[in-house]
N, C-alpha and C positions, 0 to 999 in steps of 0.2 A: 504494500500500500504506500502511495506517495503522500507526503505531507507538505503542504504549502506553509512557508514560514515567513515571519516578519523579517524584512531585510535588515542586515546589520552592516554598518559602515565603520571602518576604522579611519579616523581622521588624525593625521600626523601633521600638526601645525603649531608653531610656536607663537604666532602673532594673535593676541587676544581679539583684536578687531576682526580678523579673518575667521577665527574660530566662531565668533558670534554670528558672522554672516552665514557660515555653513550651517550652523545649528538653526538659524532662522529659516533658511531656505528649506532645510530638511523637515522642519515642523509644518511647512505649508503643503507638503506632499501628502497624498491620500493613497494608501496608508503611509504614515510617517515612518521612516526607518529609525532603528535604534542606532544612535551615533555614539561610538566609543571614542573618547578624545585622549590623545597623548600629546605632550607638549614639546618633546624633543626626540632626537634619534635614539638616545639611550632608553627612554621610556618605551619607545616602540619595540626595541629589541627585547626588553623585559616582558612586555605584553605578549610578544610572539613566543617567548620561551614558556610562558604559562598558558598558552592557548590550548584549548581542547577542541576536538573535532566538532562538537555540538555548538561551539561558539565562533566558528570560522566566519569571518566577514564576507559579505558578498561583494564588497569593494573596499580597497584601501585607497584613500585620497591622500596623496603624499606630497608634501612640500619638499623641495631640495635643500633649501638654505636653512638648515636646522642646527641648533647648538648640540654639542657633545658628540654626536655621530651624524655625519652628513647623510642626506636623503638617499643618495645613490648607493651608499653602503647598506642602508636599510633595505632598499630594493634588492640588492644583491643577496642579502640574507633571506629575504622573503622567497626568492627563487631557489635558493640553495636547500631550503627545508622541504622535505617531502610533503608535509601536510599543507603547506601554503603555496607551493610552487604553481598551482593552478588558479589561485585567487586573483581576480582582476585587480590591477593596479592602475590608477590614473595619477600620473605625475602632474600636479597642478602647481605651476611655478612661474615666477617672474623672470626666469632665466631665458636669455636669448642665445645661449651657447649651443652651437651645432654639435659639440662634443657631448653635452648633456643629453640632447635629443638622441644621438647615436647610441649612447649607453642605455637609455630608456628603451629604445627599440630592440637592442640586443637582449635585454631582459624581458621582452614581451610586455611592455607597459605602454599605455597610451600617454601621450605628452600633450598637455594643454597649457598654453601660456595664459597667465592671469591677465585679463584686460585691466587697463588702468582706469577706465571710467566706471563709476559705481554701478550704473544701470547695466552695462555690458557684463560686469563681473557677476552680478546677481543672476542675470540671464544665463550666462555660461554655467554657473554652478547649478542652476535649476535643470538645465539640459543634461548635465553629467549625472546628477543624482536621480532625476526622473528616469533616465534610461536604465541605470544599473539597479534601481530599487523598485521601480514600478513596471516598466515595460519588459525588462528582462526578468521573467519569472524565476524565482529561486525555488528549487525543489531539493528537499533533503531526502536522500535515499537511506533506507535502513542499513545499518552496518552489519556485516556478516559476523 
């Protein structure tokens, strides 16, 4: 039997203003996803270390410019772990670096540049979250 679950998003973002914007946009979605927030790369790695199969996020929304452990290292570790290697990751960043884009692509992550205008920023966030948490149905298969 297949079970539909409420979507879970892991937000890895150190900027409080951007954290609030993501949480606000997520709350507007129907159904609203559960957003787990970590504030830096080290917290993200601890979160991943403690992750259980039943708490896997349907999306990791990952900033690159993070304190303690850079976002690209977090992405590398997500892909290295068996349990998380298939979890969708969207790098949501202000970076204009072609190298950052190439690394994200190598690790099978989407790369979205953060718009500088507030309305465009909110619209882009809405599209990302809407796709991964509403349109892209999440199905949990029973474990053997």
